[in-house]
C-alpha positions as CSV (number, residue, x, y, z in Angstrom):
1,M,-10.6,4.7,18.4
2,A,-8.4,7.7,18.8
3,D,-5.1,8.3,17.1
4,D,-3.2,7.7,20.4
5,E,-4.7,4.2,20.7
6,F,-2.5,3.1,17.8
7,P,1.3,2.6,18.1
8,P,3.2,5.1,16.0
9,D,4.9,2.4,13.9
10,L,1.4,1.0,13.0
11,L,0.3,4.5,11.9
12,G,3.5,4.8,10.0
13,A,2.9,1.4,8.4
14,Q,-0.5,2.5,7.1
15,R,1.0,5.7,5.7
16,T,3.8,3.7,4.1
17,Y,1.3,1.4,2.4
18,W,-0.6,4.4,1.1
19,A,2.5,5.9,-0.3
20,A,3.5,2.6,-2.0
21,D,0.0,2.2,-3.4
22,A,0.1,5.8,-4.8
23,R,3.5,5.0,-6.4
24,V,2.0,2.0,-8.1
25,Q,-0.8,4.2,-9.4
26,E,1.7,6.7,-10.7
27,V,3.7,4.0,-12.6
28,T,0.6,2.4,-14.0
29,D,-0.8,5.8,-15.1
30,A,2.4,6.3,-17.1
31,L,2.2,3.0,-18.9
32,P,0.8,2.6,-22.4
33,S,-2.8,1.5,-22.8
34,A,-3.7,-2.1,-22.4
35,Q,-4.1,-2.5,-26.2
36,E,-0.6,-0.9,-26.7
37,V,0.9,-3.3,-24.1
38,L,-0.6,-6.2,-26.0
39,E,1.0,-4.8,-29.2
40,G,4.4,-4.8,-27.5
41,A,4.7,-1.1,-26.6
42,M,5.7,-1.7,-23.0
43,T,9.5,-1.6,-22.5
44,D,11.6,-3.9,-20.3
45,E,12.4,-0.9,-18.1
46,Q,8.7,-0.2,-17.6
47,R,8.0,-3.9,-16.7
48,E,10.9,-3.8,-14.2
49,E,9.8,-0.6,-12.6
50,L,6.2,-1.9,-12.3
51,A,7.4,-5.1,-10.7
52,Q,9.6,-3.2,-8.2
53,V,6.8,-0.8,-7.1
54,R,4.3,-3.7,-6.8
55,E,6.8,-5.6,-4.7
56,A,7.3,-2.6,-2.5
57,R,3.5,-2.2,-2.1
58,L,3.2,-5.9,-1.2
59,Q,6.0,-5.6,1.4
60,A,4.3,-2.5,2.9
61,L,1.0,-4.4,3.1
62,E,2.6,-7.4,4.7
63,A,4.3,-5.1,7.3
64,L,1.0,-3.5,8.0
65,N,-1.0,-6.7,8.3
66,R,1.6,-8.5,10.3
67,H,2.0,-5.9,13.0
68,P,1.7,-7.4,16.4
69,W,-0.9,-4.9,17.5
70,W,-3.5,-6.7,15.5
71,K,-3.5,-9.9,17.6
72,D,-5.3,-8.0,20.4
73,A,-7.4,-5.7,18.2
74,G,-10.7,-7.4,18.7
75,D,-13.0,-6.3,15.8
76,R,-10.3,-6.1,13.1
77,Y,-12.6,-4.5,10.6
78,A,-13.5,-1.7,13.0
79,A,-9.9,-1.3,14.0
80,Q,-8.7,-1.1,10.4
81,K,-11.3,1.5,9.6
82,A,-10.2,3.5,12.7
83,L,-6.6,3.1,11.8
84,R,-7.1,4.5,8.3
85,Q,-9.0,7.4,9.8
86,A,-6.3,8.1,12.4
87,A,-3.5,7.7,9.9
88,G,-5.2,10.1,7.5
89,A,-5.7,12.8,10.1
């Protein structure tokens, strides 16, 4: 599938999801180790920020997966793979 076969807002939704996922990774990379978290080293602010970025990622994923274009996509796996390729181009 070519880039022009996808609606611009669907391409944008894929990119938004990737950005949200990258933000979650940034936040988790800055957290204390798992052992330190168990020992109480994670602050309330860190917990709140992690919850917020995870929620943003979930909302981005829902927007991507609920896009009306998917209802006529046929082979969804192939379409998702093509979308990821087109959105990354």
